[in-house]
C-alpha distance (Angstrom), angle and dihedral (degrees) to the residues before:
residue distance angle dihedral
M1 . . .
D2 3.78 . .
W3 3.79 123.2 .
Q4 3.78 111.7 -77.3
P5 3.80 125.0 -158.9
K6 3.79 115.9 -123.4
R7 3.79 94.5 -117.9
L8 3.77 125.8 34.2
T9 3.78 125.8 -165.4
S10 3.79 118.7 -116.8
K11 3.82 89.0 -106.4
Q12 3.83 91.3 53.6
L13 3.81 90.8 48.3
E14 3.80 89.7 51.0
E15 3.82 90.8 50.1
R16 3.81 89.7 51.8
R17 3.82 91.8 51.7
L18 3.81 91.1 48.2
A19 3.82 90.7 48.4
A20 3.80 88.7 53.8
A21 3.82 89.5 50.5
R22 3.83 91.1 51.5
L23 3.80 92.1 49.1
L24 3.80 92.2 49.0
K25 3.81 92.6 45.2
R26 3.82 90.8 61.2
R27 3.82 88.1 55.6
R28 3.80 91.5 -142.1
H29 3.80 94.4 111.9
S30 3.79 133.1 51.5
Q31 3.79 121.2 -134.1
A32 3.81 89.1 -102.3
Q33 3.82 91.8 53.6
V34 3.81 91.7 48.1
A35 3.82 90.0 49.4
R36 3.82 91.4 52.2
K37 3.79 92.3 44.8
L38 3.82 93.4 51.5
G39 3.80 96.2 37.2
V40 3.80 96.8 -118.5
S41 3.78 134.4 116.8
Q42 3.79 122.9 -88.7
A43 3.79 88.0 -120.1
S44 3.81 89.9 61.0
V45 3.80 92.6 52.0
S46 3.80 90.3 46.9
R47 3.81 90.2 50.3
W48 3.82 90.8 50.2
V49 3.81 90.9 50.9
R50 3.81 91.0 51.4
R51 3.82 91.8 46.0
R52 3.79 91.8 50.3
G53 3.78 89.0 54.3
A54 3.79 135.0 -159.2
R55 3.82 92.8 -60.9
R56 3.82 90.3 57.0
R57 3.78 97.0 -127.0
K58 3.81 111.4 -176.9
H59 3.80 94.4 -162.7
R60 3.80 88.7 70.6
L61 3.81 88.5 66.5
A62 3.81 93.3 49.0
A63 3.78 121.1 115.1
R64 3.76 113.7 -91.8
P65 3.77 120.6 -129.1
R66 3.78 114.1 -95.9
T67 3.76 113.0 -107.2
G68 3.74 130.4 -159.1
R69 3.72 136.4 67.2
P70 3.80 114.6 -30.1
P71 3.82 115.7 -117.3
K72 3.79 116.4 -89.4
L73 3.79 92.1 -133.8
D74 3.81 125.6 37.6
E75 3.82 124.1 -143.2
K76 3.80 92.6 -93.9
G77 3.80 89.8 55.2
W78 3.81 91.9 48.0
R79 3.82 90.5 50.7
Q80 3.81 89.4 54.1
V81 3.81 90.9 48.6
C82 3.82 90.8 48.8
R83 3.81 91.3 51.6
A84 3.81 89.9 50.3
L85 3.81 90.6 49.7
E86 3.80 91.3 50.1
R87 3.83 90.8 52.8
G88 3.79 88.8 60.8
A89 3.77 138.0 -115.4
M90 3.80 96.5 -85.8
A91 3.81 91.2 52.2
N92 3.81 86.5 55.6
G93 3.80 94.0 53.7
F94 3.81 102.8 -92.9
P95 3.83 120.5 132.4
T96 3.84 95.7 -125.2
E97 3.81 136.2 27.6
R98 3.81 93.0 -112.6
W99 3.80 115.1 117.8
T100 3.79 114.8 -151.3
L101 3.78 126.4 177.3
K102 3.82 89.1 -111.1
R103 3.79 90.7 54.3
I104 3.78 92.1 47.2
A105 3.82 90.7 49.3
H106 3.81 88.6 50.2
L107 3.82 90.7 48.9
I108 3.82 92.0 50.3
E109 3.78 91.7 48.8
R110 3.80 92.0 47.5
T111 3.82 96.6 46.2
Q112 3.82 103.0 30.3
G113 3.79 102.9 25.0
V114 3.81 91.2 -127.1
H115 3.80 122.7 125.3
F116 3.82 117.9 -138.0
N117 3.77 125.3 -179.3
P118 3.83 104.8 -124.2
N119 3.82 90.8 -134.3
Y120 3.81 90.4 65.7
L121 3.80 100.0 43.4
A122 3.81 99.0 84.2
A123 3.83 96.2 77.9
P124 3.83 97.6 50.1
L125 3.80 90.4 43.8
R126 3.81 90.5 51.8
A127 3.82 89.0 49.1
H128 3.82 87.9 56.2
G129 3.80 94.2 49.2
F130 3.79 102.4 -94.8
T131 3.79 120.5 124.9
P132 3.80 129.1 -170.2
Q133 3.77 116.4 -85.1
L134 3.77 111.9 -116.1
P135 3.79 119.1 -148.2
R136 3.78 118.9 -110.8
T137 3.78 113.6 -104.4
R138 3.79 94.9 -127.4
A139 3.75 126.9 118.8
K140 3.79 116.0 -108.0
E141 3.80 88.3 -134.9
R142 3.82 93.1 58.6
D143 3.82 110.7 134.0
E144 3.81 110.8 -157.0
A145 3.84 93.8 -169.2
L146 3.81 91.9 53.2
I147 3.82 91.0 48.3
A148 3.82 91.6 50.2
A149 3.83 91.0 49.8
W150 3.82 91.6 49.3
L151 3.81 91.7 49.1
Q152 3.81 90.3 51.5
R153 3.80 97.6 43.2
D154 3.82 108.0 30.8
W155 3.79 108.7 19.4
P156 3.85 97.0 68.3
R157 3.82 89.4 51.3
L158 3.81 92.4 49.5
K159 3.79 91.2 45.2
R160 3.85 91.0 53.8
G161 3.81 89.8 48.2
L162 3.81 91.0 52.2
Q163 3.79 92.2 49.1
S164 3.83 91.9 50.8
T165 3.83 91.8 52.2
G166 3.80 94.5 47.2
G167 3.80 95.4 -104.5
Q168 3.82 95.6 -50.1
W169 3.78 122.0 121.4
P170 3.80 110.3 -113.0
S171 3.80 113.7 -109.8
């Protein structure tokens, strides 16, 4: 079996069903052999044979139209949103560079005219390559100047003490 991607498009799935039909039509392969060759289960091949029917109608193996609500934002709109996100929050009129789902929803509504509930934006953003920002694990009270002074004044002394005791902290 060749490598198979995890998700196939409806057109690719249709092509796989039609390939199975061609292999079975030649009567050189059993359903089990076709299943192994295409990387599917025997039950799937059997189901495709039943669906195709006794009159061997190919259109019964064709991809069905996708049903359901159409997406609020098309791919062109998502590309524009992604470019705006890459420019940064401040470039889009926000006071800080932090992107929140509320800010992104506001940006989409302002630029695309489409309302998204912020609670449901994480999945489409992840699908377009954006992941949630995680906060830095640094204390708010951290004083960089005090740390630099300590490193200059005390760290060399402690380092010398460690070297003299063979790497053990003095008791």
